[in-house]
C-alpha positions in Angstrom: -84.5 -23.7 -58.6 -85.7 -25.6 -61.6 -87.5 -23.5 -64.3 -88.9 -24.4 -67.7 -87.0 -23.3 -70.7 -88.3 -20.2 -72.5 -87.0 -18.9 -75.9 -85.6 -15.8 -74.1 -83.0 -18.1 -72.5 -82.0 -19.7 -75.8 -78.3 -18.5 -75.8 -77.8 -19.5 -72.2 -79.3 -22.9 -72.8 -77.3 -23.5 -76.0 -74.1 -22.5 -74.1 -74.9 -25.0 -71.3 -75.9 -27.8 -73.7 -72.7 -27.2 -75.7 -70.7 -28.7 -72.8 -72.3 -32.1 -73.7 -69.8 -33.9 -76.0 -72.5 -34.9 -78.6 -73.7 -31.2 -78.7 -70.4 -29.6 -79.6 -71.3 -29.3 -83.3 -73.4 -26.2 -83.9 -75.7 -27.8 -86.4 -76.4 -30.7 -84.0 -76.9 -28.2 -81.1 -79.4 -26.2 -83.2 -81.4 -29.4 -84.1 -81.5 -30.3 -80.4 -82.8 -26.8 -79.4 -85.4 -27.0 -82.1 -86.7 -30.3 -80.6 -86.9 -28.7 -77.1 -88.8 -25.8 -78.6 -91.2 -27.6 -80.8 -91.7 -31.3 -79.8 -94.2 -31.7 -76.9 -92.4 -34.8 -75.6 -89.0 -33.0 -75.3 -88.7 -30.7 -72.2 -85.8 -28.5 -71.2 -85.4 -27.1 -67.7 -82.8 -24.6 -66.5 -81.3 -24.4 -63.0 -81.2 -21.0 -61.4 -78.9 -20.1 -58.5 -79.8 -16.7 -57.1 -79.8 -14.6 -60.3 -77.7 -16.8 -62.6 -78.8 -19.8 -64.7 -76.0 -22.3 -64.2 -77.4 -25.6 -65.3 -79.7 -27.3 -67.8 -81.4 -30.7 -67.8 -83.4 -32.0 -70.7 -85.7 -34.9 -71.0 -87.8 -36.9 -73.4 -91.2 -38.1 -72.2 -91.8 -41.7 -73.2 -95.0 -43.2 -71.9 -94.5 -43.6 -68.1 -90.8 -42.7 -68.3 -88.8 -39.5 -68.4 -85.5 -40.2 -70.2 -82.8 -37.7 -69.4 -81.2 -36.6 -72.7 -78.9 -33.8 -71.4 -77.5 -32.7 -68.0 -75.0 -29.9 -67.9 -73.6 -27.4 -65.4 -71.5 -24.3 -66.0 -67.9 -25.2 -65.3 -67.7 -22.4 -62.8 -70.4 -24.1 -60.6 -69.3 -27.7 -60.9 -68.6 -29.8 -57.8 -71.3 -27.9 -55.9 -74.0 -30.6 -56.2 -76.1 -28.7 -58.8 -76.4 -31.7 -61.1 -77.8 -33.8 -58.2 -80.2 -31.0 -57.3 -81.4 -30.8 -60.9 -82.0 -34.6 -60.9 -83.9 -34.5 -57.6 -86.0 -31.5 -58.8 -86.8 -33.4 -62.1 -87.8 -36.5 -60.1 -90.0 -34.3 -57.9 -91.6 -32.6 -60.9 -92.3 -35.9 -62.6 -93.0 -38.0 -59.5 -95.6 -40.1 -61.3 -93.0 -41.3 -63.9 -89.8 -43.3 -63.8 -86.7 -41.3 -64.4 -84.1 -43.0 -66.6 -80.9 -41.9 -68.3 -79.9 -42.2 -71.9 -76.4 -43.5 -72.8 -74.9 -40.0 -72.6 -76.2 -39.3 -69.1 -76.0 -42.8 -67.6 -72.7 -42.5 -65.9 -73.6 -39.3 -64.0 -77.1 -40.5 -63.3 -76.0 -43.8 -61.7 -73.2 -42.0 -59.8 -75.9 -39.8 -58.3 -78.2 -42.7 -57.5 -75.4 -44.5 -55.8 -74.5 -41.5 -53.6 -78.2 -40.9 -52.8 -78.9 -44.5 -51.7 -75.7 -46.0 -50.3 -76.0 -49.8 -49.8 
């Protein structure tokens, strides 16, 4: 289930985002978290499986687009389709907008798109 980030989930969210290569530096990670907490156009969502938060997906709202900035799944839960579920839920949440990846999320995004819509 996709839920909106709240400050009470900060440590969990930071842990999940730290799996993204560009967020490994703590100062960069703290700057990213500040954006998600203060900038209206930056939105962070967490993925909850039963009682555990196991994934995070963050996006920047740009006019009629939602640009995916981060997508991360706890390594213990990888290969279970959680990343795909998060993308689908984000698309459903923002069905009035076009969902696009940034360079860091493009490979995973297009892999999911190809699996979803085989030609």
